[in-house]
N, C-alpha and C positions, 0 to 999 in steps of 0.2 A: 255654282253648278246648276245646270238647267236640264229639264226633261220635257218631253212632249206633254202638253196639257190641253184638254178640251176647253175651247174658248167659252166662258160663261155667258149668260144672257145679260147684255148691257142695257136692256130696255129701261130698267129702273135705276140706272147708275147716274142719276142726276141729283144735284142738290135741290131738294124739294123747294119750290118757290115759296110755299107757305112758311116753311121753317126758316128760309133765308129772310123773308120779310119780317118775321118776328125778331130775328137777330139784328136786322137793320134798324127796326123801330126801337127796340130796347137799347141797342148800342148807341144810337143817335141821342136818345134821351139821357143815357148815362154820360155821354160826352158833354152835353150842355150842362147838366146838373153838376157833374163832377168838376169840370174845369171852371165853370162859373162859380160853384161853391168854394173852390180852393182860392179863386181870385177874391171873392167876397170876404172870406175869413182873413185873408192876408192884406186887405185894403190898408194902405198906409205903411205896410211892411213888405214892399215888393221884392226885397232881397230874399225873404223867406219863400214867397210864392214862386219866384223864378227858379230857385234851387229845387223846390219840391216838384215843380213841373218838369224840370230838366231830368231829374231822376227817372220819372215815369216815361218821359219821352225817349231817353237813351235806352231804356228797358225794351220798349216795343220797336224802336228803330232797329235794334239788333236782330229781332225776330224777322222783320221784313228783309233785312240784308242777308240773313242766313238763308232765307228762302230763295233769294236771287242767286246767291252763290251756288246753292244746290242745283238749280236749273242749269246755270252755265256749266257747272262741273259735269253734270250728266251728259250734256251734249258734247262737251270737250273730250271726254273719255269714252263716249259711245256706250254708256252703261245700259245694261239690259234689265237687271234685277229690279231696279228702282222705278221703272216706267209706271207701275201701278200707283205710286204715291207722288209722281212728279206734278200732277195737276194741282195738288194741295200746295206744293212749293210755288207754283206759278201764281196761285191765289195769294199766298203770303207776300210774294214780291209785288203783287198788284196793289198792296197797301201803301207803297212808297210815295206815290203822288199825294195821298192824303197826309202822310207824315210830313211831306214838304209844306203843305198848307198849315199844318199844326206848328211848324217852326217859324212861319211868317211873322207872328207877333213879336217873337224875339229878334228876328232879323230887322224888322221895322224899328223896334225900340233901340237897337244898336245904331241904326242909321240916324235916329233922332237924338243920339248922344247919351242914352241911358247906359249906366255902367254898374247897375245893381248886380248883374250876373257876370259880366266880363269886365273886370277892373282895368284891363288894358285899354278900355275905351274912355278912360278918364284923362282928359288933356293935361291936367295938373300932374298926374302920376307919370305920364309919358315924359314930361319935362324934368321931373325930379328923381325918377327911378332909373338908374343906369341900365339895368338889365331889360326893363320894358322899353326904354328908349331905343336900345339896340335892335329890338324885335319889331319896332313900329312899322317897318317896311312891309312886314307880313301881317302883323296884328293891327289892322286898322279897319274902320267900319266899311269903307267902300270895297276893299279887296275881300273882306269877309262876305259881303253880299254877292260879289261876283262868283266867289267859290261856291256859295250856296246854290246859285243858278246852275253851275257846272255839275255839281254833285247830283242834284235832284233831276236835272235835265237828262243826264246819262241814265240814272237809275230808272226814271220813268219811261224813257224810250226803250231801254233794254227789257224791262218787265212787260211793257206793252207788246214789243216785238215777239217775244217768246210765247206769250199767252195767245195773241191773235193768230200766229202761225199754227200753234198747236190746235186751236179750235177750228181753224180752217181745214187742217188735216183730218179732223173728226168728220167733216162734211164730205171732203173730196177723196180721202184715202191716198192722196198723192205722196209717194215716198220721197220725192225730190224735196219736199218741204223739210224733211229731217236733215238732208244734206245741206240745205240752205242754212238751217239753224246751227249745224255743226261748224260751218265756215265762219259764222259770226262769233262762235264761242271763244276761240283763241284770242283775238283782239279784245273781245268783251271781258275776258278774264283779266287781261292786263289792265284795262281801264277800271275794272271793278276793284282790283287791288290798290290802285293809286287813289281812287276816290274814297274808298272806305278808310284807308290809312289817314289821309289828310282830314277827312271828316271827324275821325276820332281825335286828332290833334285839335281841331277847331272847337268842337262842341264839348269836349270833356277835359283834355289836357290843358287847354288855354284858360280854363277857369282859374288856375293858379299858374300864371305865366312865368313865374320864377323857375318853375320846375320843368324839366324836359326829359323825354326818354324816346329814343329812336325805335324802341321795340313796342311802344304803346299801341300802335295800330294793329300789330299782330295779336296783342292781348285782347283788344276789342273784337277782332275777327274771330278768335277762339270762342269768346263769350257768345257771339252771334250764332255760331254753329250749334253750340250746346243748347241755347234757348230755342232755336228753331226746331231742332230734332226732338226736344222734349215736348214742344207744342204739337208737333206732327203726331207723335204717339198718342197724346191725349185727344186730339181731334179725331183721329182714326178710330180710337176706342169709343168715343162718344157717338160718332156717326153710325158705327156698326151696332151700337146698342139701340139706336133709334130705328134703323132699318138696315140690316146686313146687305140688302140688295143695292144700296148706294155705293158700296165698295166691294163688288164681287171679285173673288179671286185673291183678295188680300188675306194672307195666312200668317201663321206664326213664323214661317220662314222669313217673311219680309220684316216682321217685327224684330226678329232675331238680328237681322243685319242693321236695322235702324238702331237697335240697342248697342251693337258693336261700334257703330259710328258715334253714338252718344257717349259711350265709355271712352273711346279713343280721343274725341275732341275735348272731353272734360279733363282727361289726363294731359292733353296738349296745353289746355288753359293753365293747368297747375304748373307745368314745366315752364311756360312763358312767365307766369307770375313769379315763380321762384328765381328764374334767371334774371329778371329785371331787378328784384330785390337784392340778390346776391352780388350782382355787379356794382350796384350803387353802394351797398354796404362795404364792399371791398375797396372801392375807389375813395369813399369817405369824403366826397366833395360837398361842402355845406349847401350849395344851391340844389343839390340832388337829395341829400339825406333829410333835409327839412320836411319834405313831403311825407316821408315815412315816419319821422319822429312825431309829427302831430297826430298821426293815426295810431300811435302806440301810447298815447296819454289819455287819461280820464276815461270817459265812457267809450270813446272810439277804440280803446284797447280791447274791449270786450267784443266790439263789432269785428275787429281784425281776427280775433280768436274764432269767432263764429264763422267767419269766412273761410279760415283755414280748415276747420273741422267740417263745416257744412258743404263746402264746395269741392273739397279734395278728399280728406281722410275717410270720412264716413261713406260717401257715395262710391269711392274707389273700392272699398271692401264690399259694399252692397251690390255693385254692378259687375264685378270681375268674373263671376262664375257664369257658365253657360246657362244654368238653370234660371238665373235672374233675368236673362235676356229672352227666355222662352216662356216664362211664366208671366202672362199678360197683366195680371193684377199687380205683381211685383214690379214689373217694368213701368206700369203706369204710376205706381207709388213713387219710384225713383225719379220719374219725369216731373211730377209735381214738386218733389223735394228740390230738384235742381233748378226749377223755375223760381222757387223761394230763395235759393242760394244766389240766383242771378240778380234778384232784387237787392239782396245784401251787398252784392258786388257793386252794383250801380250806386247804392247809397254810400258805400265805402269810398268810391271814386269821387263823388260829387258833393256830398253833404259837407265835408270839412271846409270846402271853399266858401261857405256862407260866412259872411262877416268881413271878407276881404283879407288881404295880406296883413298879417299882424293883428287881425281882429279876433273875434270869439273863437274861431276854429283852432287857433294856436293852443288853446287850453284843452283840446280834445273833447269839446262839448258835443253831445249828440243832439242834432236838431231834427226831431221827428214829432209830428203832430197831426191833427185832423186834415190839414192842408195836403199832407203827403198822401193820405188815404184817398181823399177826394180827387186829387190830380191823377192818381193811379187809376181809379175807377173811370175817370173821364177819358184818358188816353186809351185805356183798354176798350172802352165802348166804341170809340172812333175806329180803332184797329179792327175789332170784330165786325163792325158794320161795313167797313171798307172791303174786307175779305169776303164777306157774305154777298155784298153787292157785285163783286167781280165774278163770283162763281154761281150766282143765282140762276137756276134753270139749266146750268151747264153740266156736261158730263164730268164726273169727279175723277175720271181716268181718261188718258188720251187713247181712246178705243181703237184708233186706226194707225197708231204708231207701229212701224215695222218690227219693233222689238217687244210688242205687247205679249205675244205668245211665249217668248222666252221668259218674260217677267212672270207671267202666270204659272209657268212650270218650274219656277226657281225653287231649289232645295239647297240648304246648307250642307256642307261636307261634314 
């Protein structure tokens, strides 16, 4: 529901260049120290490093993809209420080129024949393992690299297209630019769905190539939206605490709707996670059930319980009320909580693959150490620096979008 609202003063609605530069500097330093430190600690044990790195990488890639989806969706459905936060989504999506660069070492190592992370790249295993041999037409180094170029090529072009046109509209006020972006949104959404789905297959599901699930792409898509919305709430709160003029007109009404989306997508994640588990449990096919069985043994059983409670049961009860979505401190708390749950989720998906098929992971061992912390700090620094660089000195709201007045006057029913 929208009402007429006086347009606020957007004079100071920029990301302060000084603040942005601090984020870029500290983020860049964290990236070098974190990723370099994780690699140094894991020297001689590259299996451990690659898995720790992939957990952190998948965590932040999801946030960037969630931002791109939010931008495309807003233009596709011509949303009005969310215009005031769309620039932050454009900034999150603009991290995807950097995320592509961060994946290059893994892609290059695969092309060079390394199979510490992706065991399907082992020629001996391809010849001796029937299931992997049958998947070799898809799971091979050259095609893996080609798909990498396709995924990040599209994500980079789409992120750049929306941000550059949005910034251009800030200068010209041309409403035709909105129509132009809306026309791209429909085919863009189709391409986004395909690329995200297959990227989830390639970078996470293929870590254990014996296992497969056609719903896995949707699972990662749900996680991407939960993590992006949680990050958006935290960033908005942080920026407003620094200087409320950077996000003028952003009110509890907008937070309420972001909270509703956060609750809805988290429930959707839970539904997809349960559906995947239930169907595999019911079919009871060994190639499928093995993936879950190794996550129900040893220390991984506790991780599974923590995921069930921390990603579904507890936040479901915590976020379901209207009060929780309008109390900004409470909403921020649950956003931080769900980002922690998102890490548990990525750890749950990726860590058991360490050791290879029939290796250490079969005993349910929990592989977590300093390398995991350093890798997370490193990728987090690169992500933050990339987002700050994309928005440095830019308006944090699309101030001349034709629906900005509607967004500023938004009220929940």
